[in-house]
N, C-alpha and C positions, 0 to 999 in steps of 0.2 A: 804418868807415862811420858817418857822422853826418848828421843833418839840417842842411842848409846853406842851402837856398833856400826862400823863400816866394813863391808866386804870388798877386797881389792884383788885384782888379778895381775900377775907379773907376766908381761909379754916376753916370749922366748927370744924374739929378734931384737926388739928395742931395749929390753931390760928395764922398762918403765912400768911402774905400778899404776893401774887405772882403777879408780873407785867404780864399782858396778851396782852397789846397793847399800841402803841404810836400813838399820833395824832398831826396833824398840828395845828398851831394857827388860821387857817382859819375856823376850825370846831366850830360852835356855841356850847356853854355849854348845851343848851337845847337839842341839837341833841345827845351830849355825854350822857346826862341823859337818853334819850330814849334807847340808846344802853346799858347803864348800867342796866336799868330795865329789858331789854330783857335778858341780860347775867345772871342776878340774877335769873330770872325765869327758865332759861334753863340749868344751870350748877348745877349738883348734888353736894351737899356738900359745896356750896357757902353760907357763913353766911352773907357776906356783899360785896358790890362793891363800890369802890371809884374812883373818877377822881382827880388826883393831878396835880397841876401846877408844872412842873419840875424846873422852874426858882426860884420860891419862896418856894416850899415845902408845899404850902397852899392846903388844901382839898377844891376843887371847888364844888364837888358834892359827896354825900354819900347816899347810899340806905337807911340806917337806919335813916337819917335825912330828907329824901325825904317826902314832903307833896304833896298830890295829889291835883292839882288845880281844877279838875272836880268834887270833892265831894261836894254835896249840903250843904250849910251852915245850913239848917234847920234840918239836921239829929241829933237826940239826941242819943249819944252813950250809954246812960243809959237805953234806951228802946230797946226792942227786935224786930227782923225782923220777921214778920208773913208771911211764905211762901205761905199760902193759900190765903191771901189777896194781897200778892205781895208788901207789904209796911211795913214801921216801924209803930209800934203802941205805944200808950201811956200806954197801959195796960201791965206793965212789970211783 
């Protein structure tokens, strides 16, 4: 078991990356992504969150590159959400 991942936060004002946590190689990347999403939502001034492989320097996960797996494929982003109907409409 070795320290393999570093989670870092990008400050919106200074544009500097700050390491906030180190993680073992036994932690799955999807778990780190969940932690990163939570951190991004709860830290004021966080413009981005990234998980970096310490050995290679590779960005393993980044909030700005994150695609949500649970978003339905049928949603057309060009159409608006109608809050009264509770769904997306074709009438944009």
